[in-house]
N, CA, C and O of each residue as an XYZ file, in Angstrom:
392
protein
N       0.826     -1.180      0.000
C       0.000      0.000      0.000
C       0.880      1.257      0.000
O       0.645      2.175     -0.787
N       1.865      1.303      0.854
C       2.764      2.456      0.911
C       3.586      2.525     -0.370
O       3.807      3.603     -0.922
N       4.029      1.377     -0.830
C       4.794      1.334     -2.074
C       3.955      1.844     -3.250
O       4.468      2.546     -4.122
N       2.685      1.496     -3.272
C       1.789      1.960     -4.329
C       1.642      3.472     -4.313
O       1.639      4.110     -5.366
N       1.517      4.055     -3.109
C       1.399      5.515     -2.999
C       2.694      6.198     -3.436
O       2.660      7.235     -4.099
N       3.817      5.623     -3.071
C       5.105      6.202     -3.464
C       5.259      6.168     -4.975
O       5.710      7.140     -5.582
N       4.883      5.042     -5.586
C       4.985      4.935     -7.039
C       4.041      5.921     -7.728
O       4.394      6.527     -8.740
N       2.829      6.077     -7.163
C       1.872      7.008     -7.727
C       2.395      8.440     -7.628
O       2.297      9.204     -8.588
N       2.948      8.806     -6.477
C       3.503     10.148     -6.303
C       4.705     10.372     -7.212
O       4.886     11.459     -7.761
N       5.522      9.340     -7.367
C       6.685      9.505     -8.229
C       6.265      9.676     -9.682
O       6.900     10.426    -10.422
N       5.203      8.991    -10.102
C       4.746      9.161    -11.475
C       4.145     10.552    -11.674
O       4.326     11.158    -12.730
N       3.425     11.067    -10.657
C       2.899     12.433    -10.750
C       4.035     13.448    -10.798
O       4.000     14.401    -11.576
N       5.039     13.233     -9.960
C       6.191     14.132     -9.949
C       6.914     14.082    -11.296
O       7.324     15.112    -11.830
N       7.061     12.879    -11.830
C       7.734     12.712    -13.118
C       6.983     13.429    -14.230
O       7.604     14.113    -15.043
N       5.642     13.286    -14.284
C       4.866     13.937    -15.347
C       4.903     15.450    -15.203
O       4.992     16.160    -16.204
N       4.836     15.960    -13.968
C       4.896     17.411    -13.766
C       6.263     17.954    -14.154
O       6.362     19.010    -14.780
N       7.311     17.236    -13.784
C       8.660     17.678    -14.110
C       8.897     17.640    -15.617
O       9.505     18.555    -16.171
N       8.424     16.592    -16.279
C       8.637     16.505    -17.731
C       7.862     17.600    -18.462
O       8.356     18.155    -19.443
N       6.650     17.917    -17.992
C       5.880     19.001    -18.602
C       6.606     20.329    -18.422
O       6.695     21.125    -19.356
N       7.121     20.563    -17.226
C       7.854     21.804    -16.945
C       9.099     21.913    -17.823
O       9.380     22.983    -18.364
N       9.831     20.842    -17.968
C      11.035     20.862    -18.787
C      10.704     21.066    -20.262
O      11.418     21.784    -20.962
N       9.624     20.439    -20.742
C       9.235     20.617    -22.143
C       8.864     22.067    -22.425
O       9.239     22.617    -23.461
N       8.126     22.687    -21.504
C       7.742     24.087    -21.699
C       8.970     24.982    -21.705
O       9.092     25.864    -22.555
N       9.882     24.761    -20.761
C      11.071     25.595    -20.702
C      11.957     25.394    -21.917
O      12.555     26.345    -22.419
N      12.041     24.173    -22.387
C      12.844     23.901    -23.571
C      12.241     24.586    -24.780
O      12.962     25.158    -25.598
N      10.902     24.533    -24.901
C      10.227     25.189    -26.018
C      10.427     26.692    -25.992
O      10.667     27.300    -27.035
N      10.333     27.299    -24.824
C      10.523     28.744    -24.721
C      11.961     29.141    -25.000
O      12.215     30.166    -25.633
N      12.903     28.334    -24.531
C      14.296     28.680    -24.783
C      14.631     28.532    -26.264
O      15.469     29.269    -26.784
N      13.985     27.587    -26.949
C      14.223     27.429    -28.384
C      13.707     28.651    -29.150
O      14.341     29.104    -30.103
N      12.561     29.176    -28.731
C      12.022     30.362    -29.383
C      12.923     31.563    -29.131
O      13.217     32.332    -30.047
N      13.357     31.719    -27.896
C      14.238     32.843    -27.565
C      15.555     32.733    -28.319
O      16.101     33.740    -28.771
N      16.063     31.522    -28.457
C      17.315     31.325    -29.176
C      17.149     31.673    -30.654
O      18.034     32.287    -31.251
N      16.015     31.283    -31.246
C      15.776     31.592    -32.658
C      15.655     33.087    -32.902
O      16.075     33.574    -33.951
N      15.086     33.826    -31.950
C      14.963     35.263    -32.135
C      16.305     35.953    -31.995
O      16.534     37.013    -32.577
N      17.190     35.347    -31.221
C      18.495     35.966    -30.999
C      19.376     35.858    -32.235
O      20.151     36.770    -32.524
N      19.269     34.765    -32.959
C      20.122     34.606    -34.136
C      19.398     35.106    -35.380
O      18.183     35.304    -35.365
N      20.136     35.303    -36.430
C      19.556     35.741    -37.698
C      18.825     34.582    -38.364
O      19.218     33.422    -38.235
N      17.764     34.917    -39.072
C      17.038     33.904    -39.822
C      17.796     33.564    -41.090
O      18.526     34.391    -41.635
N      17.616     32.353    -41.547
C      18.242     32.021    -42.820
C      17.443     32.699    -43.937
O      16.296     33.083    -43.705
N      17.998     32.857    -45.123
C      17.357     33.645    -46.183
C      15.966     33.157    -46.584
O      15.101     33.968    -46.912
N      15.743     31.858    -46.562
C      14.445     31.332    -46.963
C      13.383     31.695    -45.912
O      12.275     32.103    -46.259
N      13.734     31.543    -44.621
C      12.802     31.923    -43.566
C      12.506     33.417    -43.610
O      11.362     33.835    -43.429
N      13.532     34.212    -43.848
C      13.348     35.663    -43.907
C      12.440     36.039    -45.075
O      11.557     36.882    -44.917
N      12.638     35.436    -46.232
C      11.801     35.705    -47.389
C      10.343     35.310    -47.107
O       9.416     36.040    -47.458
N      10.155     34.156    -46.476
C       8.818     33.682    -46.138
C       8.126     34.661    -45.196
O       6.972     35.023    -45.425
N       8.810     35.093    -44.145
C       8.221     36.038    -43.199
C       7.941     37.387    -43.853
O       6.925     38.019    -43.562
N       8.829     37.827    -44.728
C       8.603     39.095    -45.429
C       7.349     39.019    -46.300
O       6.558     39.961    -46.331
N       7.167     37.907    -47.000
C       5.986     37.743    -47.853
C       4.700     37.687    -47.019
O       3.676     38.235    -47.427
N       4.747     37.036    -45.871
C       3.576     36.984    -44.998
C       3.236     38.376    -44.491
O       2.067     38.761    -44.471
N       4.237     39.128    -44.085
C       3.992     40.500    -43.608
C       3.466     41.387    -44.729
O       2.573     42.204    -44.506
N       4.010     41.234    -45.923
C       3.548     42.009    -47.078
C       2.086     41.694    -47.390
O       1.293     42.603    -47.640
N       1.730     40.413    -47.377
C       0.347     40.023    -47.632
C      -0.575     40.569    -46.549
O      -1.697     40.987    -46.835
N      -0.100     40.564    -45.304
C      -0.903     41.067    -44.195
C      -1.227     42.544    -44.395
O      -2.371     42.954    -44.198
N      -0.242     43.347    -44.782
C      -0.496     44.774    -44.992
C      -1.423     44.992    -46.189
O      -2.314     45.839    -46.129
N      -1.225     44.237    -47.276
C      -2.102     44.359    -48.438
C      -3.532     43.944    -48.093
O      -4.491     44.561    -48.556
N      -3.669     42.903    -47.287
C      -4.982     42.412    -46.895
C      -5.716     43.446    -46.049
O      -6.922     43.638    -46.209
N      -4.999     44.106    -45.158
C      -5.634     45.139    -44.339
C      -6.052     46.325    -45.189
O      -7.104     46.914    -44.944
N      -5.246     46.688    -46.187
C      -5.590     47.804    -47.064
C      -6.788     47.472    -47.952
O      -7.651     48.317    -48.188
N      -6.830     46.230    -48.442
C      -7.913     45.818    -49.334
C      -9.187     45.475    -48.564
O     -10.279     45.500    -49.130
N      -9.053     45.158    -47.288
C     -10.218     44.785    -46.497
C     -10.676     43.363    -46.738
O     -11.839     43.043    -46.490
N      -9.805     42.512    -47.209
C     -10.151     41.124    -47.482
C      -9.024     40.433    -48.215
O      -7.866     40.836    -48.109
N      -9.359     39.392    -48.960
C      -8.326     38.671    -49.711
C      -7.666     39.559    -50.770
O      -8.312     40.410    -51.381
N      -6.381     39.342    -50.967
C      -5.604     40.135    -51.918
C      -5.658     39.470    -53.288
O      -5.604     38.245    -53.397
N      -5.763     40.284    -54.327
C      -5.785     39.822    -55.723
C      -6.881     38.799    -55.991
O      -6.706     37.877    -56.788
N      -8.020     38.977    -55.310
C      -9.153     38.086    -55.539
C     -10.043     38.714    -56.596
O     -10.515     39.840    -56.435
N     -10.263     37.997    -57.653
C     -11.070     38.504    -58.759
C     -12.548     38.224    -58.561
O     -12.963     37.754    -57.501
N     -13.327     38.510    -59.565
C     -14.773     38.280    -59.472
C     -15.128     36.799    -59.351
O     -16.164     36.449    -58.786
N     -14.272     35.939    -59.876
C     -14.516     34.490    -59.764
C     -14.483     34.045    -58.303
O     -15.325     33.261    -57.866
N     -13.499     34.553    -57.551
C     -13.410     34.219    -56.131
C     -14.622     34.743    -55.375
O     -15.187     34.039    -54.537
N     -15.022     35.981    -55.669
C     -16.169     36.576    -54.981
C     -17.436     35.780    -55.266
O     -18.261     35.585    -54.374
N     -17.597     35.312    -56.523
C     -18.763     34.514    -56.891
C     -18.770     33.187    -56.130
O     -19.807     32.771    -55.613
N     -17.610     32.523    -56.062
C     -17.513     31.261    -55.320
C     -17.806     31.465    -53.837
O     -18.457     30.632    -53.206
N     -17.327     32.566    -53.288
C     -17.547     32.866    -51.866
C     -19.033     33.082    -51.591
O     -19.559     32.565    -50.605
N     -19.713     33.837    -52.444
C     -21.144     34.076    -52.256
C     -21.954     32.796    -52.401
O     -22.909     32.581    -51.655
N     -21.582     31.941    -53.354
C     -22.277     30.655    -53.521
C     -22.087     29.764    -52.300
O     -23.027     29.106    -51.854
N     -20.875     29.743    -51.762
C     -20.599     28.924    -50.582
C     -21.376     29.436    -49.368
O     -21.936     28.645    -48.609
N     -21.410     30.751    -49.187
C     -22.166     31.312    -48.064
C     -23.658     31.047    -48.210
O     -24.332     30.755    -47.222
N     -24.182     31.146    -49.428
C     -25.600     30.861    -49.655
C     -25.909     29.396    -49.351
O     -26.934     29.089    -48.742
N     -25.027     28.497    -49.774
C     -25.225     27.065    -49.507
C     -25.197     26.787    -48.005
O     -26.010     26.011    -47.504
N     -24.265     27.415    -47.281
C     -24.188     27.223    -45.837
C     -25.401     27.809    -45.123
O     -25.883     27.230    -44.150
N     -25.898     28.947    -45.593
C     -27.084     29.532    -44.966
C     -28.308     28.658    -45.193
O     -29.157     28.543    -44.309
N     -28.409     28.044    -46.359
C     -29.523     27.119    -46.598
C     -29.411     25.911    -45.679
O     -30.421     25.415    -45.178
N     -28.192     25.435    -45.455
C     -28.008     24.224    -44.658
C     -28.129     24.486    -43.155
O     -28.687     23.661    -42.431
N     -27.614     25.623    -42.676
C     -27.531     25.847    -41.233
C     -28.369     27.007    -40.733
O     -28.292     27.335    -39.549
N     -29.148     27.630    -41.563
C     -30.009     28.705    -41.102
C     -29.433     30.069    -41.390
O     -28.377     30.216    -42.006
N     -30.163     31.060    -40.924
C     -29.803     32.446    -41.187
C     -28.725     32.922    -40.225
O     -28.359     32.224    -39.280
N     -28.229     34.120    -40.487
C     -27.212     34.717    -39.642
C     -25.979     35.050    -40.451
O     -25.851     34.660    -41.612
N     -25.087     35.767    -39.832
C     -23.842     36.161    -40.491
C     -22.831     35.032    -40.336
O     -22.340     34.786    -39.234
N     -22.522     34.358    -41.412
C     -21.618     33.205    -41.355
C     -20.155     33.598    -41.430
O     -19.282     32.734    -41.348
N     -19.867     34.889    -41.584
C     -18.470     35.319    -41.645
C     -17.932     35.683    -40.265
O     -16.750     35.999    -40.130
N     -18.779     35.645    -39.240
C     -18.351     35.974    -37.872
C     -18.457     34.743    -36.992
O     -19.262     33.843    -37.233
N     -17.616     34.732    -35.959
C     -17.654     33.627    -35.001
C     -18.933     33.739    -34.177
O     -19.294     34.839    -33.759
N     -19.625     32.628    -33.934
C     -20.889     32.705    -33.186
C     -20.668     33.101    -31.725
O     -19.635     32.802    -31.127
N     -21.658     33.772    -31.182
C     -21.629     34.152    -29.761
C     -22.471     33.171    -28.989
O     -23.623     32.915    -29.339
N     -21.898     32.619    -27.937
C     -22.605     31.650    -27.116
C     -23.058     32.325    -25.821
O     -22.307     33.084    -25.208
N     -24.290     32.040    -25.419
C     -24.813     32.588    -24.169
C     -25.255     31.417    -23.304
O     -26.168     30.674    -23.665
N     -24.605     31.261    -22.170
C     -24.927     30.185    -21.247
C     -25.711     30.768    -20.091
O     -25.335     31.789    -19.515
N     -26.804     30.105    -19.763
C     -27.639     30.582    -18.653
C     -27.546     29.623    -17.495
O     -28.175     29.842    -16.460
């Protein structure tokens, strides 16, 4: 009985310690990556993502989307509204718990 409790406590201690070490290792890896320079491919990728983000904010939606994309988007929203009811399907639903 005592041995069982000791083993149970040791397994809890082991899982807590391993979780703590994994989190610290993950954070130190992120901090280490920010300290060093990115390689050219990573830098190009991040630059393109940032560029798209600024263009998307200026355009107010998808960038370089033509009328074909807009037509497909409207058809998809109409199909979803028929299937799931009315409401704005472009926003996350609000839940009210009583």
